[in-house]
ROTI-20916 format. One record per residue (C-alpha): x, y, z negated; residue in three letters. Coordinates in steps of 0.5 Angstrom, whole numbers, plus 500, padded with zeros to 3 digits. Each point is the difference from the previous one (the first is absolute). Layout:
N
<r x="X" y="Y" z="Z" r="ALA"/>
...
//
This chain:
538
<r x="845" y="587" z="489" r="MET"/>
<r x="499" y="501" z="492" r="GLY"/>
<r x="501" y="492" z="500" r="SER"/>
<r x="507" y="501" z="504" r="LEU"/>
<r x="504" y="503" z="494" r="LEU"/>
<r x="496" y="496" z="494" r="ALA"/>
<r x="505" y="495" z="498" r="ARG"/>
<r x="505" y="506" z="498" r="ASN"/>
<r x="495" y="503" z="495" r="THR"/>
<r x="501" y="501" z="493" r="GLN"/>
<r x="496" y="502" z="494" r="GLN"/>
<r x="498" y="507" z="501" r="GLN"/>
<r x="503" y="502" z="493" r="THR"/>
<r x="507" y="498" z="503" r="ASN"/>
<r x="503" y="505" z="504" r="PRO"/>
<r x="505" y="496" z="503" r="GLY"/>
<r x="502" y="499" z="507" r="ARG"/>
<r x="496" y="494" z="502" r="ALA"/>
<r x="494" y="504" z="496" r="GLY"/>
<r x="501" y="506" z="505" r="ARG"/>
<r x="500" y="496" z="506" r="GLU"/>
<r x="494" y="496" z="499" r="ASN"/>
<r x="495" y="506" z="499" r="ARG"/>
<r x="500" y="501" z="508" r="LYS"/>
<r x="493" y="498" z="502" r="VAL"/>
<r x="497" y="500" z="507" r="SER"/>
<r x="495" y="505" z="503" r="ILE"/>
<r x="494" y="495" z="499" r="VAL"/>
<r x="502" y="499" z="492" r="SER"/>
<r x="502" y="507" z="499" r="GLY"/>
<r x="495" y="504" z="504" r="GLY"/>
<r x="494" y="496" z="504" r="LEU"/>
<r x="498" y="496" z="494" r="HIS"/>
<r x="499" y="506" z="495" r="ARG"/>
<r x="494" y="504" z="502" r="ALA"/>
<r x="495" y="496" z="497" r="LEU"/>
<r x="496" y="506" z="497" r="ASN"/>
<r x="500" y="505" z="506" r="ILE"/>
<r x="497" y="496" z="505" r="ILE"/>
<r x="494" y="504" z="501" r="LEU"/>
<r x="504" y="506" z="502" r="PHE"/>
<r x="501" y="496" z="507" r="LEU"/>
<r x="493" y="498" z="501" r="LYS"/>
<r x="497" y="502" z="507" r="GLN"/>
<r x="493" y="500" z="503" r="GLY"/>
<r x="494" y="501" z="497" r="LYS"/>
<r x="498" y="495" z="494" r="PRO"/>
<r x="494" y="498" z="503" r="SER"/>
<r x="503" y="497" z="506" r="ASP"/>
<r x="504" y="495" z="496" r="ILE"/>
<r x="498" y="494" z="496" r="SER"/>
<r x="505" y="497" z="495" r="SER"/>
<r x="496" y="493" z="503" r="ALA"/>
<r x="504" y="501" z="506" r="ASP"/>
<r x="507" y="500" z="497" r="ILE"/>
<r x="500" y="492" z="502" r="GLY"/>
<r x="498" y="501" z="507" r="LYS"/>
<r x="505" y="501" z="506" r="ASN"/>
<r x="501" y="506" z="504" r="CYS"/>
<r x="494" y="501" z="504" r="GLN"/>
<r x="501" y="502" z="508" r="ILE"/>
<r x="496" y="506" z="501" r="PRO"/>
<r x="493" y="499" z="504" r="LEU"/>
<r x="502" y="504" z="506" r="ASN"/>
<r x="507" y="496" z="501" r="SER"/>
<r x="500" y="496" z="507" r="PRO"/>
<r x="499" y="493" z="499" r="PRO"/>
<r x="507" y="498" z="501" r="ASP"/>
<r x="503" y="504" z="495" r="PHE"/>
<r x="505" y="496" z="496" r="ARG"/>
<r x="502" y="502" z="493" r="GLN"/>
<r x="507" y="499" z="502" r="ASP"/>
<r x="500" y="505" z="506" r="ASP"/>
<r x="500" y="505" z="494" r="LYS"/>
<r x="506" y="499" z="497" r="TYR"/>
<r x="504" y="501" z="506" r="ASP"/>
<r x="496" y="505" z="504" r="ASN"/>
<r x="497" y="505" z="495" r="PRO"/>
<r x="495" y="505" z="503" r="THR"/>
<r x="497" y="506" z="496" r="PRO"/>
<r x="493" y="498" z="497" r="GLU"/>
<r x="494" y="504" z="502" r="SER"/>
<r x="498" y="504" z="494" r="PRO"/>
<r x="493" y="497" z="500" r="ASN"/>
<r x="502" y="493" z="500" r="MET"/>
<r x="498" y="496" z="494" r="THR"/>
<r x="505" y="496" z="496" r="LYS"/>
<r x="498" y="495" z="495" r="THR"/>
<r x="504" y="497" z="494" r="ASN"/>
<r x="506" y="495" z="502" r="CYS"/>
<r x="502" y="494" z="496" r="ALA"/>
<r x="506" y="500" z="496" r="LEU"/>
<r x="504" y="495" z="504" r="HIS"/>
<r x="499" y="505" z="506" r="THR"/>
<r x="505" y="505" z="496" r="PHE"/>
<r x="505" y="495" z="498" r="PHE"/>
<r x="500" y="497" z="507" r="VAL"/>
<r x="501" y="507" z="504" r="ARG"/>
<r x="505" y="501" z="494" r="GLY"/>
<r x="504" y="494" z="502" r="LEU"/>
<r x="500" y="502" z="507" r="ARG"/>
<r x="503" y="507" z="499" r="SER"/>
<r x="505" y="498" z="495" r="ALA"/>
<r x="503" y="496" z="506" r="PHE"/>
<r x="499" y="507" z="504" r="PHE"/>
<r x="494" y="498" z="504" r="LEU"/>
<r x="495" y="505" z="502" r="ARG"/>
<r x="494" y="500" z="496" r="VAL"/>
<r x="493" y="504" z="500" r="SER"/>
<r x="496" y="503" z="494" r="ALA"/>
<r x="495" y="503" z="504" r="ALA"/>
<r x="495" y="495" z="499" r="ASP"/>
<r x="502" y="499" z="493" r="LEU"/>
<r x="496" y="502" z="494" r="HIS"/>
<r x="501" y="498" z="493" r="ILE"/>
<r x="496" y="502" z="493" r="THR"/>
<r x="503" y="502" z="494" r="PRO"/>
<r x="498" y="494" z="497" r="LEU"/>
<r x="503" y="496" z="505" r="ALA"/>
<r x="507" y="504" z="500" r="LEU"/>
<r x="500" y="499" z="492" r="LEU"/>
<r x="499" y="492" z="501" r="VAL"/>
<r x="506" y="501" z="506" r="VAL"/>
<r x="504" y="504" z="494" r="MET"/>
<r x="499" y="494" z="495" r="ILE"/>
<r x="501" y="495" z="504" r="LEU"/>
<r x="507" y="502" z="503" r="THR"/>
<r x="502" y="503" z="493" r="THR"/>
<r x="499" y="493" z="497" r="THR"/>
<r x="503" y="496" z="506" r="ALA"/>
<r x="506" y="505" z="498" r="SER"/>
<r x="500" y="498" z="493" r="ILE"/>
<r x="500" y="493" z="502" r="ILE"/>
<r x="506" y="501" z="505" r="MET"/>
<r x="504" y="504" z="494" r="GLY"/>
<r x="499" y="494" z="496" r="ARG"/>
<r x="502" y="495" z="505" r="MET"/>
<r x="507" y="503" z="501" r="VAL"/>
<r x="502" y="500" z="492" r="ILE"/>
<r x="503" y="493" z="498" r="ALA"/>
<r x="499" y="498" z="493" r="GLY"/>
<r x="495" y="504" z="495" r="PRO"/>
<r x="498" y="507" z="502" r="ALA"/>
<r x="496" y="505" z="496" r="GLU"/>
<r x="494" y="504" z="504" r="PHE"/>
<r x="502" y="507" z="500" r="TYR"/>
<r x="493" y="504" z="500" r="PRO"/>
<r x="502" y="507" z="501" r="LYS"/>
<r x="503" y="498" z="507" r="ALA"/>
<r x="493" y="500" z="502" r="VAL"/>
<r x="499" y="508" z="498" r="LEU"/>
<r x="506" y="502" z="504" r="TRP"/>
<r x="500" y="503" z="507" r="GLY"/>
<r x="494" y="505" z="499" r="TRP"/>
<r x="504" y="506" z="504" r="LEU"/>
<r x="502" y="495" z="506" r="ILE"/>
<r x="492" y="498" z="500" r="THR"/>
<r x="498" y="507" z="500" r="ILE"/>
<r x="505" y="502" z="506" r="LEU"/>
<r x="498" y="494" z="504" r="LEU"/>
<r x="492" y="501" z="499" r="LEU"/>
<r x="501" y="507" z="502" r="TRP"/>
<r x="504" y="498" z="506" r="LEU"/>
<r x="495" y="496" z="503" r="CYS"/>
<r x="495" y="505" z="499" r="TRP"/>
<r x="504" y="505" z="503" r="TYR"/>
<r x="502" y="496" z="506" r="LEU"/>
<r x="492" y="498" z="501" r="THR"/>
<r x="498" y="507" z="500" r="GLU"/>
<r x="505" y="502" z="505" r="GLN"/>
<r x="498" y="495" z="504" r="ALA"/>
<r x="492" y="502" z="500" r="LYS"/>
<r x="501" y="506" z="505" r="PRO"/>
<r x="502" y="495" z="505" r="HIS"/>
<r x="494" y="496" z="500" r="GLY"/>
<r x="504" y="494" z="495" r="ARG"/>
<r x="495" y="499" z="494" r="ASN"/>
<r x="504" y="496" z="496" r="ILE"/>
<r x="498" y="498" z="493" r="GLN"/>
<r x="506" y="502" z="495" r="ALA"/>
<r x="498" y="495" z="495" r="ALA"/>
<r x="501" y="495" z="506" r="ALA"/>
<r x="507" y="502" z="502" r="LEU"/>
<r x="502" y="500" z="493" r="PHE"/>
<r x="497" y="493" z="499" r="ALA"/>
<r x="504" y="498" z="506" r="LEU"/>
<r x="506" y="502" z="497" r="GLY"/>
<r x="499" y="496" z="494" r="VAL"/>
<r x="499" y="494" z="505" r="GLY"/>
<r x="507" y="502" z="503" r="LEU"/>
<r x="504" y="501" z="493" r="GLY"/>
<r x="497" y="493" z="498" r="PHE"/>
<r x="502" y="496" z="506" r="THR"/>
<r x="507" y="503" z="498" r="LEU"/>
<r x="500" y="499" z="493" r="ASP"/>
<r x="499" y="492" z="502" r="VAL"/>
<r x="505" y="500" z="505" r="ILE"/>
<r x="505" y="503" z="495" r="SER"/>
<r x="498" y="495" z="494" r="THR"/>
<r x="501" y="494" z="505" r="LEU"/>
<r x="507" y="503" z="502" r="ALA"/>
<r x="502" y="501" z="493" r="TYR"/>
<r x="498" y="493" z="498" r="LEU"/>
<r x="502" y="496" z="506" r="LEU"/>
<r x="507" y="504" z="502" r="LEU"/>
<r x="502" y="504" z="494" r="ILE"/>
<r x="498" y="496" z="493" r="GLN"/>
<r x="503" y="493" z="503" r="PRO"/>
<r x="507" y="503" z="501" r="GLN"/>
<r x="501" y="504" z="494" r="GLY"/>
<r x="500" y="506" z="504" r="LEU"/>
<r x="497" y="505" z="495" r="ASP"/>
<r x="503" y="507" z="500" r="GLY"/>
<r x="504" y="498" z="506" r="SER"/>
<r x="501" y="503" z="507" r="SER"/>
<r x="496" y="495" z="503" r="TRP"/>
<r x="494" y="502" z="495" r="HIS"/>
<r x="501" y="508" z="501" r="TRP"/>
<r x="500" y="499" z="508" r="ALA"/>
<r x="494" y="496" z="499" r="VAL"/>
<r x="497" y="505" z="496" r="TYR"/>
<r x="502" y="506" z="504" r="ILE"/>
<r x="498" y="496" z="506" r="GLY"/>
<r x="492" y="499" z="497" r="MET"/>
<r x="500" y="507" z="498" r="SER"/>
<r x="502" y="503" z="507" r="ALA"/>
<r x="495" y="495" z="503" r="TRP"/>
<r x="494" y="502" z="496" r="GLY"/>
<r x="502" y="508" z="501" r="ALA"/>
<r x="500" y="499" z="508" r="LEU"/>
<r x="494" y="495" z="500" r="ALA"/>
<r x="496" y="505" z="495" r="TYR"/>
<r x="502" y="506" z="505" r="TRP"/>
<r x="498" y="497" z="506" r="LEU"/>
<r x="493" y="498" z="497" r="LEU"/>
<r x="498" y="507" z="498" r="LEU"/>
<r x="503" y="503" z="507" r="THR"/>
<r x="496" y="495" z="504" r="ARG"/>
<r x="494" y="499" z="497" r="VAL"/>
<r x="499" y="508" z="499" r="THR"/>
<r x="504" y="501" z="507" r="GLN"/>
<r x="503" y="506" z="496" r="SER"/>
<r x="505" y="504" z="504" r="GLN"/>
<r x="505" y="506" z="499" r="GLY"/>
<r x="501" y="502" z="492" r="ARG"/>
<r x="495" y="494" z="498" r="LEU"/>
<r x="505" y="495" z="503" r="ILE"/>
<r x="505" y="503" z="495" r="ILE"/>
<r x="496" y="501" z="494" r="LEU"/>
<r x="498" y="492" z="501" r="ALA"/>
<r x="507" y="499" z="501" r="GLY"/>
<r x="502" y="504" z="493" r="VAL"/>
<r x="495" y="496" z="496" r="PHE"/>
<r x="502" y="493" z="503" r="ALA"/>
<r x="507" y="501" z="499" r="LEU"/>
<r x="500" y="504" z="493" r="GLY"/>
<r x="495" y="495" z="497" r="THR"/>
<r x="505" y="494" z="499" r="PRO"/>
<r x="505" y="505" z="498" r="LEU"/>
<r x="496" y="503" z="495" r="LEU"/>
<r x="499" y="493" z="497" r="ILE"/>
<r x="507" y="498" z="500" r="HIS"/>
<r x="503" y="506" z="497" r="PHE"/>
<r x="494" y="501" z="495" r="ALA"/>
<r x="502" y="493" z="497" r="GLN"/>
<r x="493" y="498" z="500" r="ALA"/>
<r x="498" y="494" z="495" r="PRO"/>
<r x="499" y="493" z="502" r="MET"/>
<r x="494" y="496" z="498" r="PHE"/>
<r x="504" y="495" z="496" r="TRP"/>
<r x="506" y="500" z="496" r="LEU"/>
<r x="504" y="493" z="499" r="PRO"/>
<r x="501" y="498" z="492" r="GLU"/>
<r x="507" y="498" z="501" r="GLN"/>
<r x="498" y="494" z="495" r="ALA"/>
<r x="506" y="496" z="502" r="GLU"/>
<r x="505" y="505" z="496" r="SER"/>
<r x="496" y="504" z="496" r="GLY"/>
<r x="503" y="506" z="502" r="GLU"/>
<r x="494" y="504" z="500" r="ALA"/>
<r x="499" y="499" z="492" r="GLU"/>
<r x="507" y="499" z="498" r="ASN"/>
<r x="502" y="507" z="504" r="SER"/>
<r x="495" y="503" z="495" r="LEU"/>
<r x="503" y="497" z="493" r="GLN"/>
<r x="505" y="504" z="499" r="LEU"/>
<r x="500" y="501" z="492" r="THR"/>
<r x="506" y="502" z="496" r="GLN"/>
<r x="502" y="493" z="498" r="GLU"/>
<r x="501" y="499" z="507" r="LYS"/>
<r x="504" y="506" z="501" r="LEU"/>
<r x="504" y="498" z="494" r="GLU"/>
<r x="501" y="493" z="503" r="THR"/>
<r x="502" y="503" z="507" r="GLN"/>
<r x="506" y="504" z="497" r="PHE"/>
<r x="502" y="494" z="496" r="GLN"/>
<r x="500" y="495" z="506" r="LEU"/>
<r x="505" y="505" z="503" r="ALA"/>
<r x="504" y="501" z="494" r="THR"/>
<r x="501" y="492" z="499" r="LYS"/>
<r x="501" y="499" z="507" r="GLN"/>
<r x="506" y="505" z="501" r="ARG"/>
<r x="502" y="497" z="493" r="ALA"/>
<r x="500" y="493" z="502" r="ALA"/>
<r x="505" y="501" z="506" r="LEU"/>
<r x="507" y="496" z="499" r="LYS"/>
<r x="507" y="503" z="502" r="PRO"/>
<r x="504" y="498" z="506" r="GLU"/>
<r x="504" y="494" z="500" r="ARG"/>
<r x="507" y="501" z="501" r="PRO"/>
<r x="503" y="498" z="506" r="GLY"/>
<r x="493" y="498" z="503" r="ILE"/>
<r x="497" y="505" z="505" r="THR"/>
<r x="493" y="501" z="497" r="ASP"/>
<r x="494" y="502" z="503" r="ILE"/>
<r x="496" y="505" z="496" r="PHE"/>
<r x="493" y="500" z="503" r="SER"/>
<r x="494" y="505" z="499" r="ILE"/>
<r x="493" y="499" z="504" r="THR"/>
<r x="496" y="506" z="501" r="TYR"/>
<r x="492" y="499" z="502" r="ALA"/>
<r x="497" y="507" z="498" r="PRO"/>
<r x="493" y="499" z="504" r="TYR"/>
<r x="495" y="497" z="495" r="GLY"/>
<r x="494" y="499" z="505" r="GLU"/>
<r x="503" y="495" z="504" r="GLU"/>
<r x="502" y="493" z="497" r="THR"/>
<r x="505" y="498" z="506" r="VAL"/>
<r x="505" y="505" z="497" r="PHE"/>
<r x="499" y="496" z="493" r="LEU"/>
<r x="501" y="493" z="503" r="ARG"/>
<r x="506" y="503" z="504" r="GLU"/>
<r x="504" y="503" z="494" r="SER"/>
<r x="499" y="493" z="497" r="SER"/>
<r x="502" y="496" z="506" r="MET"/>
<r x="507" y="504" z="501" r="VAL"/>
<r x="501" y="500" z="492" r="ASN"/>
<r x="500" y="492" z="501" r="ALA"/>
<r x="504" y="500" z="506" r="VAL"/>
<r x="506" y="505" z="497" r="ILE"/>
<r x="500" y="496" z="494" r="GLU"/>
<r x="500" y="493" z="503" r="GLU"/>
<r x="505" y="502" z="506" r="GLN"/>
<r x="505" y="504" z="496" r="PHE"/>
<r x="500" y="498" z="493" r="ASP"/>
<r x="497" y="507" z="498" r="ALA"/>
<r x="496" y="497" z="493" r="ALA"/>
<r x="501" y="506" z="495" r="GLY"/>
<r x="502" y="505" z="505" r="HIS"/>
<r x="493" y="501" z="503" r="MET"/>
<r x="495" y="506" z="499" r="GLN"/>
<r x="493" y="500" z="503" r="GLU"/>
<r x="495" y="506" z="500" r="LEU"/>
<r x="493" y="499" z="503" r="VAL"/>
<r x="494" y="504" z="500" r="ASN"/>
<r x="494" y="496" z="500" r="HIS"/>
<r x="494" y="499" z="495" r="PRO"/>
<r x="501" y="493" z="499" r="ALA"/>
<r x="507" y="501" z="497" r="THR"/>
<r x="499" y="505" z="495" r="LEU"/>
<r x="502" y="496" z="494" r="GLU"/>
<r x="505" y="496" z="504" r="ASN"/>
<r x="505" y="505" z="504" r="LEU"/>
<r x="502" y="507" z="499" r="PRO"/>
<r x="497" y="505" z="505" r="TRP"/>
<r x="503" y="502" z="507" r="ALA"/>
<r x="501" y="507" z="498" r="SER"/>
<r x="505" y="505" z="502" r="LEU"/>
<r x="503" y="500" z="493" r="GLU"/>
<r x="500" y="493" z="499" r="ASN"/>
<r x="504" y="499" z="506" r="LEU"/>
<r x="505" y="505" z="498" r="GLU"/>
<r x="501" y="497" z="493" r="ARG"/>
<r x="501" y="493" z="504" r="ALA"/>
<r x="505" y="503" z="504" r="ILE"/>
<r x="504" y="503" z="494" r="ASN"/>
<r x="499" y="494" z="496" r="ARG"/>
<r x="503" y="496" z="506" r="ALA"/>
<r x="506" y="504" z="501" r="ALA"/>
<r x="502" y="500" z="492" r="ASP"/>
<r x="500" y="492" z="500" r="LEU"/>
<r x="503" y="499" z="507" r="MET"/>
<r x="507" y="500" z="503" r="ASP"/>
<r x="500" y="506" z="504" r="ARG"/>
<r x="506" y="498" z="504" r="GLU"/>
<r x="498" y="493" z="502" r="HIS"/>
<r x="492" y="499" z="498" r="ASP"/>
<r x="495" y="501" z="505" r="VAL"/>
<r x="493" y="504" z="498" r="LEU"/>
<r x="494" y="497" z="505" r="PHE"/>
<r x="494" y="504" z="500" r="ILE"/>
<r x="494" y="497" z="504" r="TYR"/>
<r x="494" y="505" z="501" r="LEU"/>
<r x="493" y="498" z="503" r="THR"/>
<r x="494" y="505" z="501" r="SER"/>
<r x="497" y="504" z="505" r="HIS"/>
<r x="505" y="505" z="504" r="GLY"/>
<r x="499" y="506" z="503" r="ALA"/>
<r x="503" y="504" z="506" r="LYS"/>
<r x="503" y="505" z="495" r="ASP"/>
<r x="504" y="494" z="496" r="GLY"/>
<r x="495" y="500" z="494" r="GLU"/>
<r x="499" y="494" z="497" r="LEU"/>
<r x="492" y="499" z="498" r="SER"/>
<r x="499" y="500" z="493" r="ALA"/>
<r x="493" y="498" z="496" r="SER"/>
<r x="497" y="498" z="494" r="LEU"/>
<r x="494" y="503" z="499" r="TRP"/>
<r x="498" y="504" z="495" r="PRO"/>
<r x="507" y="502" z="499" r="LEU"/>
<r x="503" y="505" z="504" r="GLU"/>
<r x="506" y="497" z="504" r="THR"/>
<r x="506" y="503" z="504" r="ASP"/>
<r x="503" y="497" z="506" r="PRO"/>
<r x="507" y="498" z="501" r="LEU"/>
<r x="504" y="503" z="505" r="THR"/>
<r x="507" y="498" z="503" r="PRO"/>
<r x="503" y="506" z="498" r="GLN"/>
<r x="498" y="499" z="492" r="THR"/>
<r x="503" y="493" z="500" r="LEU"/>
<r x="506" y="502" z="503" r="ASN"/>
<r x="501" y="506" z="495" r="LEU"/>
<r x="499" y="495" z="494" r="TRP"/>
<r x="505" y="495" z="503" r="LEU"/>
<r x="505" y="505" z="501" r="ASP"/>
<r x="499" y="503" z="493" r="LYS"/>
<r x="500" y="493" z="497" r="ALA"/>
<r x="507" y="498" z="503" r="GLY"/>
<r x="497" y="494" z="504" r="ILE"/>
<r x="505" y="499" z="505" r="LYS"/>
<r x="498" y="493" z="504" r="HIS"/>
<r x="493" y="500" z="502" r="ARG"/>
<r x="495" y="496" z="504" r="ILE"/>
<r x="493" y="503" z="501" r="ILE"/>
<r x="494" y="497" z="504" r="ALA"/>
<r x="494" y="504" z="501" r="VAL"/>
<r x="494" y="496" z="502" r="SER"/>
<r x="495" y="506" z="503" r="ALA"/>
<r x="498" y="503" z="506" r="CYS"/>
<r x="505" y="505" z="503" r="PHE"/>
<r x="505" y="498" z="495" r="SER"/>
<r x="506" y="501" z="505" r="GLY"/>
<r x="500" y="507" z="498" r="SER"/>
<r x="503" y="498" z="494" r="TRP"/>
<r x="507" y="498" z="503" r="ILE"/>
<r x="502" y="507" z="501" r="ALA"/>
<r x="500" y="502" z="493" r="PRO"/>
<r x="502" y="494" z="497" r="LEU"/>
<r x="506" y="498" z="504" r="LYS"/>
<r x="507" y="499" z="497" r="THR"/>
<r x="506" y="496" z="502" r="PRO"/>
<r x="498" y="496" z="494" r="ASN"/>
<r x="493" y="499" z="501" r="THR"/>
<r x="495" y="495" z="504" r="LEU"/>
<r x="494" y="502" z="502" r="ILE"/>
<r x="494" y="496" z="503" r="MET"/>
<r x="493" y="503" z="502" r="THR"/>
<r x="494" y="496" z="503" r="ALA"/>
<r x="499" y="505" z="505" r="ALA"/>
<r x="504" y="506" z="504" r="ASP"/>
<r x="498" y="507" z="499" r="SER"/>
<r x="494" y="500" z="505" r="THR"/>
<r x="497" y="494" z="499" r="HIS"/>
<r x="495" y="497" z="495" r="THR"/>
<r x="502" y="493" z="496" r="SER"/>
<r x="495" y="495" z="500" r="PHE"/>
<r x="496" y="495" z="495" r="GLY"/>
<r x="499" y="505" z="494" r="CYS"/>
<r x="492" y="499" z="500" r="GLY"/>
<r x="496" y="498" z="495" r="SER"/>
<r x="500" y="493" z="503" r="ARG"/>
<r x="507" y="499" z="501" r="SER"/>
<r x="504" y="495" z="495" r="GLU"/>
<r x="506" y="504" z="502" r="LEU"/>
<r x="503" y="505" z="505" r="THR"/>
<r x="503" y="497" z="506" r="PHE"/>
<r x="506" y="503" z="498" r="PHE"/>
<r x="501" y="497" z="493" r="GLY"/>
<r x="497" y="494" z="502" r="ARG"/>
<r x="505" y="499" z="506" r="ALA"/>
<r x="506" y="503" z="497" r="VAL"/>
<r x="500" y="498" z="493" r="PHE"/>
<r x="495" y="494" z="499" r="ASP"/>
<r x="502" y="496" z="506" r="GLU"/>
<r x="507" y="502" z="503" r="ALA"/>
<r x="504" y="502" z="493" r="LEU"/>
<r x="497" y="494" z="497" r="ARG"/>
<r x="505" y="496" z="505" r="ASN"/>
<r x="506" y="505" z="499" r="THR"/>
<r x="503" y="505" z="496" r="ARG"/>
<r x="502" y="504" z="505" r="SER"/>
<r x="496" y="506" z="501" r="PHE"/>
<r x="502" y="502" z="507" r="GLU"/>
<r x="499" y="493" z="502" r="GLU"/>
<r x="493" y="500" z="497" r="ALA"/>
<r x="498" y="506" z="503" r="PHE"/>
<r x="502" y="498" z="507" r="LYS"/>
<r x="496" y="493" z="499" r="GLN"/>
<r x="494" y="504" z="498" r="ALA"/>
<r x="499" y="505" z="505" r="VAL"/>
<r x="498" y="496" z="506" r="PRO"/>
<r x="495" y="496" z="496" r="GLU"/>
<r x="497" y="507" z="498" r="ILE"/>
<r x="500" y="502" z="507" r="GLN"/>
<r x="496" y="494" z="502" r="ARG"/>
<r x="495" y="500" z="494" r="ARG"/>
<r x="499" y="508" z="501" r="GLU"/>
<r x="498" y="498" z="508" r="GLN"/>
<r x="496" y="494" z="497" r="ALA"/>
<r x="496" y="504" z="496" r="ALA"/>
<r x="499" y="506" z="505" r="GLY"/>
<r x="504" y="505" z="498" r="LYS"/>
<r x="499" y="506" z="505" r="ASN"/>
<r x="504" y="505" z="498" r="ASP"/>
<r x="507" y="497" z="502" r="GLY"/>
<r x="504" y="495" z="496" r="PHE"/>
<r x="502" y="503" z="493" r="SER"/>
<r x="507" y="499" z="502" r="ASN"/>
<r x="504" y="499" z="493" r="PRO"/>
<r x="506" y="503" z="499" r="GLN"/>
<r x="507" y="498" z="497" r="ILE"/>
<r x="506" y="505" z="498" r="TYR"/>
<r x="506" y="497" z="497" r="ILE"/>
<r x="506" y="504" z="497" r="GLY"/>
<r x="507" y="498" z="502" r="ASP"/>
<r x="502" y="500" z="492" r="ASN"/>
<r x="495" y="495" z="498" r="ILE"/>
<r x="501" y="494" z="504" r="ARG"/>
<r x="505" y="497" z="496" r="PRO"/>
<r x="495" y="500" z="494" r="LEU"/>
<r x="495" y="497" z="505" r="LEU"/>
<r x="504" y="495" z="501" r="GLN"/>
<r x="502" y="498" z="493" r="GLU"/>
<r x="492" y="500" z="499" r="LEU"/>
<r x="499" y="495" z="506" r="ALA"/>
<r x="505" y="495" z="496" r="GLN"/>
<r x="497" y="495" z="495" r="ASP"/>
<r x="498" y="502" z="493" r="HIS"/>
//
């Protein structure tokens, strides 16, 4: 399960959204793989009874068993072990086979199992190595091994070791002599099975569809975590035949382990280098010279803005892409700028604000301060009675209406519709076209709507939009409305009508499972005449 979220992983030094999400790991990666130096604690039986040469042998059937006693019978019909029954060491594959069975909720027995500390150490090394390999498989492109991840999870491991010991000790008075180390090894086999399944689920279902961080991704992750918790709880209670409070205790541990791993933000074994954009390197190179360059870029952009043209309904445009961890927003801002300039003859009336390491020396930052200054500059040069201010916002959105902003290591504040509306009112901007490409962006309509405003949003107030992942070229909304429909018409209303069915079709094809994003449009009565003028040839 640790591999399932690995594609969202960012560098440990970057506390951004993607980085936070991808520190989640599985029960295997977070706990069962970490106890390499406390295995002796679990050794049971006399040393003289155990030989390391027996590690490669299969579990031996006791001599006093009936001639027709079959190995498989013990899986489904476990019987209490006689205290005098002699156990021999088991081949390592036995623990993986029975762990596989238990992962699919089948009954297995541990009464005939015995494992030496050396054999358990080998199991731990093998599964940890496999987990590291699987973690690398799910990261496309260059990646760097993060050795500190191997040291994570000691508390979880100690708690699981104690649980296995405690449950087996409670089973002894009832004639069930089970080795705690063997029970722990079965859990390792179970967890390893689920780690393989979750890796395959990511490689076959999530990654090819570009669904990283989507609702589908989270559904698979939560489903795998629940599956692992239930399977581990059944393994513990069935093998030890626990009853009463012991069943509850095992359930608390089985459910609590994935929750603890999730909320503890456990690290992954591999971190993507992000070689294409160089974000990891550029984001750290904030020199005084570059800060001064940024100030000059913003000043020059505002100074280059041209006044309105008498007798012509002009569009003054501002695109705002404040989330610097996703290149999709940079591409979308550039695309929308190009479409507005081409379709509405807006050259000289455009301002572009972007947060991204690649544009550090080319475009002004998408900060709240720069956005307010851009609005004020447009208000100074436009004909407020006849011209229109177009604002395009593209980022991740939240249910509370905040538009996410990020440019690590700088601290950035989110934009809200209330703040934007305040600035527009103070600047005296009368006619407004505002498009918001973000999840839950329908919540922006109520605070912004006026009789002189057109508002388009990529979703309603209760649904996510789609296509804002790291593998997306453009968001579904930006692509359908601006890159396709608006290239063939100058009517924003018509472009929106053409785009909505296409957005729905693409969301269904991509497997969006939280419902149609349901893009919204609001058109004030007083702005319609200006929209008709804009729709005419320039």
